[in-house]
C-alpha positions, -999 to +999 in steps of 0.1 A: +736+769-617+757+749-643+767+725-617+733+717-605+723+687-597+758+682-581+753+644-581+750+643-618+773+671-628+802+668-602+800+635-585+835+627-591+848+660-572+822+654-543+832+636-510+812+620-481+818+631-447+846+602-445+863+615-475+853+586-497+844+599-533+807+602-537+809+582-569+820+552-549+786+553-529+762+528-544+735+503-533+760+475-544+787+490-524+764+492-493+751+456-499+787+445-502+794+458-468+821+484-482+805+515-468+803+528-431+780+553-417+804+583-423+803+573-460+766+580-461+769+614-444+773+647-464+806+665-464+805+701-454+822+712-487+792+698-507+767+716-486+787+747-491+787+741-529+748+736-527+747+769-508+764+786-536+740+771-562+710+780-541+723+817-536+731+819-574+697+807-581+680+834-559+672+814-529+689+830-502+671+814-473+680+781-486+716+792-490+716+803-454+702+770-442+728+750-462+756+770-448+744+764-412+741+727-420+777+726-433+787+741-400+772+714-381+786+684-400+812+679-373+789+681-343+783+645-329+747+633-333+741+632-295+750+669-292+728+678-322+698+662-303+706+683-273+709+713-293+675+707-309+659+699-277+674+732-261+659+752-290+624+739-283+602+766-267+604+768-228+631+742-228+661+764-220+667+798-203+681+829-221+716+823-205+717+786-214+710+794-252+739+823-249+761+795-237+751+771-262+757+797-289+793+805-274+801+767-273+791+761-308+812+791-320+843+782-299+842+743-305+831+740-338+835+774-354+798+775-361+796+812-362+763+813-383+747+788-359+757+807-328+741+837-345+710+819-353+708+806-317+713+842-303+686+854-323+664+828-312+671+835-276+663+872-282+629+862-297+621+837-273+628+863-245+606+889-264+578+862-269+581+847-234+591+813-246+621+807-224+621+782-196+605+796-165 
């Protein structure tokens, strides 16, 4: 965990979602209008680095969550909201969740998220939480 926290130990090597070096993101830059929305979003590589630190530190669940988050950094916000809505109990059928998993895997290479959604679909079916 020698690189933790990344912001303090490796800020020069970190990028925002837009590719801007994280060390250029500041309150002053924001106030001066030099930043845009993508400059304030996390880069997938940063999340993967954080996942490695979490895993090394003995936090496998946190590491898995960060890896899933890294896969979703290129998914547009509107789609994320639809995915979130679909995963709420009784909002989607088993087949719809399977198609959603396939879509994420095919279009965003989000294999971990696809597996997570497939697992959720199976649990929802077992617990009668699918849309009726």
